[in-house]
C-alpha positions, -999 to 999 in steps of 0.1 A, spaced: -390 -309 -389 -419 -286 -382 -439 -296 -351 -472 -296 -370 -458 -320 -396 -440 -343 -373 -462 -375 -373 -450 -384 -338 -462 -352 -323 -496 -356 -340 -498 -392 -327 -488 -381 -292 -515 -356 -291 -541 -382 -301 -528 -407 -276 -527 -382 -247 -561 -369 -256 -575 -405 -254 -557 -411 -221 -571 -379 -207 -607 -389 -214 -603 -419 -191 -576 -408 -165 -592 -374 -158 -561 -363 -140 -556 -327 -127 -521 -322 -143 -506 -319 -177 -480 -336 -199 -453 -317 -218 -439 -331 -250 -402 -329 -261 -413 -300 -284 -425 -279 -254 -462 -284 -262 -483 -289 -231 -513 -313 -232 -539 -317 -204 -543 -351 -188 -579 -345 -179 -608 -321 -184 -598 -286 -172 -564 -300 -159 -540 -275 -144 -505 -271 -159 -487 -261 -127 -474 -297 -123 -462 -313 -156 -450 -348 -165 -423 -341 -191 -414 -364 -219 -379 -354 -227 -376 -372 -261 -397 -394 -283 -376 -424 -275 -393 -425 -241 -426 -431 -258 -411 -459 -279 -398 -476 -248 -432 -475 -231 -449 -488 -262 -425 -517 -265 -424 -525 -228 -453 -509 -210 -452 -511 -172 -438 -499 -139 -403 -512 -146 -400 -490 -178 -414 -460 -160 -387 -463 -133 -360 -466 -159 -372 -436 -178 -375 -414 -146 -341 -424 -135 -325 -416 -169 -344 -383 -171 -363 -392 -202 -394 -387 -180 -396 -360 -154 -420 -343 -131 -417 -305 -129 -436 -281 -107 -439 -305 -79 -427 -338 -65 -438 -372 -80 -460 -377 -50 -477 -344 -56 -483 -355 -92 -497 -388 -81 -521 -371 -58 -536 -354 -89 -552 -386 -103 -576 -412 -91 -557 -445 -85 -586 -466 -95 -588 -450 -129 -550 -453 -133 -551 -491 -124 -578 -498 -150 -565 -473 -176 -549 -500 -199 -582 -519 -200 -602 -487 -207 -582 -475 -237 -591 -483 -273 -563 -507 -283 -567 -501 -320 -564 -463 -316 -533 -467 -295 -517 -493 -318 -524 -470 -349 -509 -440 -332 -479 -459 -320 -466 -467 -355 -447 -434 -360 -427 -441 -328 -420 -477 -338 -411 -471 -374 -391 -439 -369 -353 -438 -373 -328 -437 -344 -354 -441 -317 -335 -465 -295 -324 -438 -270 -319 -451 -235 -324 -488 -243 -294 -499 -223 -296 -506 -185 -288 -475 -166 -256 -474 -145 -275 -473 -112 -292 -506 -118 -284 -526 -87 -287 -562 -100 -297 -563 -137 -326 -586 -126 -355 -585 -103 -334 -595 -73 -361 -616 -56 -366 -652 -45 -330 -662 -39 -313 -678 -10 -285 -653 -6 -252 -657 11 -242 -633 39 -217 -616 16 -245 -611 -10 -267 -596 17 -240 -572 27 -237 -561 -9 -274 -555 -10 -275 -535 22 -245 -514 13 -261 -506 -21 -291 -490 -3 -276 -475 29 -240 -466 19 -254 -440 -6 -240 -415 19 -250 -402 53 -253 -367 39 -280 -378 15 -302 -394 41 -296 -365 64 -314 -343 39 -348 -359 47 -345 -379 79 -351 -365 114 -321 -356 136 -321 -391 151 -316 -405 115 -345 -430 119 -352 -446 85 -385 -464 94 -421 -455 99 -427 -429 126 -456 -429 150 -478 -398 147 -501 -391 177 -517 -363 155 -518 -356 118 -500 -323 123 -472 -337 145 -437 -330 133 -415 -358 120 -391 -352 148 -418 -357 175 -433 -387 157 -399 -405 154 -391 -399 191 -426 -412 199 -419 -443 179 -385 -449 196 -400 -445 230 -430 -467 221 -407 -495 211 -389 -493 245 -423 -493 263 -435 -523 243 -403 -541 252 -409 -532 289 -372 -522 292 -357 -518 326 -323 -504 337 -295 -530 335 -312 -552 309 -294 -563 277 -310 -555 244 -300 -565 209 -308 -541 180 -309 -560 148 -301 -538 119 -293 -508 142 -290 -483 114 -276 -449 124 -280 -458 161 -313 -439 169 -330 -467 188 -298 -480 205 -290 -445 218 -326 -438 228 -329 -470 248 -296 -467 265 -300 -430 273 -336 -430 284 -341 -466 298 -306 -474 311 -303 -507 292 -271 -521 276 -275 -523 239 -257 -544 213 -264 -532 178 -254 -548 145 -255 -535 110 -241 -545 76 -236 -509 65 -202 -493 71 -216 -458 66 -243 -463 92 -218 -479 117 -194 -450 114 -222 -424 120 -237 -444 149 -204 -449 167 -197 -412 165 -231 -405 179 -225 -429 208 -193 -412 217 -209 -377 214 -237 -387 238 -214 -403 263 -230 -438 259 -199 -459 252 -203 -478 284 -239 -489 275 -239 -492 237 -217 -516 216 -220 -515 178 -206 -539 152 -204 -545 115 -219 -580 117 -246 -602 102 -272 -607 130 -271 -644 121 -235 -645 134 -243 -630 168 -234 -654 195 -246 -660 231 -275 -683 238 -301 -667 260 -280 -636 263 -306 -609 258 -337 -597 277 -351 -580 246 -345 -579 209 -357 -552 185 -359 -556 147 -372 -524 130 -378 -528 93 -347 -550 86 -368 -581 81 -378 -570 46 -342 -576 35 -341 -612 48 -360 -630 20 -386 -657 24 -359 -685 24 -344 -670 56 -375 -663 76 -373 -695 97 -337 -690 103 -344 -655 114 -370 -664 140 -350 -693 153 -320 -670 159 -342 -646 178 -354 -674 200 -319 -687 206 -306 -653 216 -335 -644 240 -337 -654 276 -367 -674 287 -397 -650 287 -377 -624 268 -395 -600 244 -391 -597 207 -402 -565 189 -408 -569 151 -417 -539 129 -420 -547 92 -438 -537 61 -460 -565 46 -482 -571 16 -519 -579 17 -527 -616 21 -548 -636 -3 -545 -656 -35 -510 -654 -50 -498 -635 -19 -461 -646 -24 -460 -640 -61 -437 -611 -71 -457 -581 -82 -446 -553 -106 -440 -531 -76 -419 -558 -59 -398 -564 -90 -391 -526 -94 -382 -520 -58 -360 -551 -54 -341 -541 -86 -335 -505 -80 -341 -496 -43 -340 -527 -20 -322 -554 -39 -329 -588 -24 -360 -577 -4 -393 -595 -1 -425 -587 19 -444 -614 36 -480 -610 51 -489 -603 87 -505 -638 88 -472 -654 78 -454 -634 105 -477 -644 133 -479 -680 121 -441 -683 119 -437 -668 154 -461 -693 169 -446 -722 150 -410 -713 160 -414 -709 198 -430 -675 204 -463 -663 218 -476 -633 200 -487 -607 226 -496 -576 206 -501 -566 169 -506 -529 159 -513 -516 124 -491 -487 114 -502 -482 78 -514 -446 80 -483 -437 101 -460 -448 73 -480 -428 47 -475 -397 68 -438 -405 72 -432 -410 35 -450 -377 27 -428 -359 51 -396 -376 37 -408 -366 2 -414 -330 11 -380 -327 26 -360 -345 -1 -378 -326 -29 -372 -292 -12 -335 -301 -10 -332 -320 -43 -304 -298 -56 -283 -308 -26 -293 -344 -31 -282 -342 -68 -247 -332 -56 -246 -358 -29 -260 -389 -45 -266 -379 -82 -297 -370 -101 -306 -405 -111 -307 -419 -76 -325 -388 -62 -352 -392 -88 -355 -429 -80 -359 -422 -43 -386 -396 -49 -405 -421 -72 -400 -448 -46 -414 -426 -18 -444 -417 -40 -451 -453 -50 -451 -465 -14 -469 -435 1 -498 -442 -23 -495 -479 -16 -499 -473 22 -527 -448 15 -546 -474 -5 -538 -503 18 -519 -522 -8 -490 -522 16 -491 -523 53 -467 -521 83 -472 -537 117 -455 -536 151 -456 -571 166 -445 -580 201 -438 -617 209 -425 -635 240 -402 -664 239 -426 -691 249 -426 -705 284 -450 -723 307 -471 -702 331 -479 -665 333 -462 -641 309 -453 -618 338 -466 -588 319 -495 -564 328 -529 -576 318 -538 -544 300 -521 -522 274 -525 -489 291 -489 -485 301 -479 -487 264 -497 -455 257 -488 -434 287 
């Protein structure tokens, strides 16, 4: 059918024009016909959101929301061309985007939606994609250890080659610490690793537990630079294989022991001088928080230090209710994950036998980290397609964009918290924080 007589194309033009009046974005949208429509007054067309087929519009009309957007980007029915999803997201004002639905003329949108709803054969892409982790939102469940291992392996056993495309040489998959906006990711991750060791006041000969040790970055850094004996545990076989090879390569086998084990199964009461948990806690789930902190207390020596780095949500009314972002991320990226608030973290630490010594906001550091991960993965996306598949690569790029903007706006935060296993008397630590920043 000729483009000018296709009612769906005419309807799409009207809907996009109406959206552009309110969104005022500096990018364009390309229809399945190849026609390019601006998403704001004077919008550039160097970055384009591509609607690959009219079925994508139908899906969004029937089920508008973030979940459908993720499904469509993963399936390729929606694409970003000319830049990364994060570069596209930087081209519109988030406040306008959040309130867009309320700003639109519902009758106009409903009228123009009819050609998509009444057309023949427009159910393309309605089935759940093959990369769907759980088939549900994956939140709010008291999971077994086996289920947790399945969740962890879904995310981390994608392949070491895939993560190597965007991580630093230490393979650190958590927020870096930037001492300057123009610092390199490599320098920022090394600064973060060293800062953890300084906050834990590590000394040669001490025993440290690394909960969720990942690819061994912190374990090797602490053992190699601070002379401690590190026991690391992970639920990812791919991470464990990489980390063990790294330990051997660096000649640290006498100081670093790594296991495929649930941290809740680690034995040895009061066996460790220090424990580090770096962005593993998000996987634990609310139902397991008390058990987590009790296990940390049981494993620490009296006066031992616990380092806790985790992303959190903003506190307030309905703070534990799953949000659209939470549901999307737990379904496609981090199945089983839940974010608490910094207030909950500090309260639980105090309630379960710890004294909180230090809390540091890392929100802007994580935004910078995610921007660098995005840049690297997008530049090497063809390699990522071959390594992990196009759908997963697109999902990770959308996920990075979503959270980079979330950290930028303060909708999501990340904190480093240091707590001491409570004991009577002095903490035995310096009175000031100067040594942490030297």
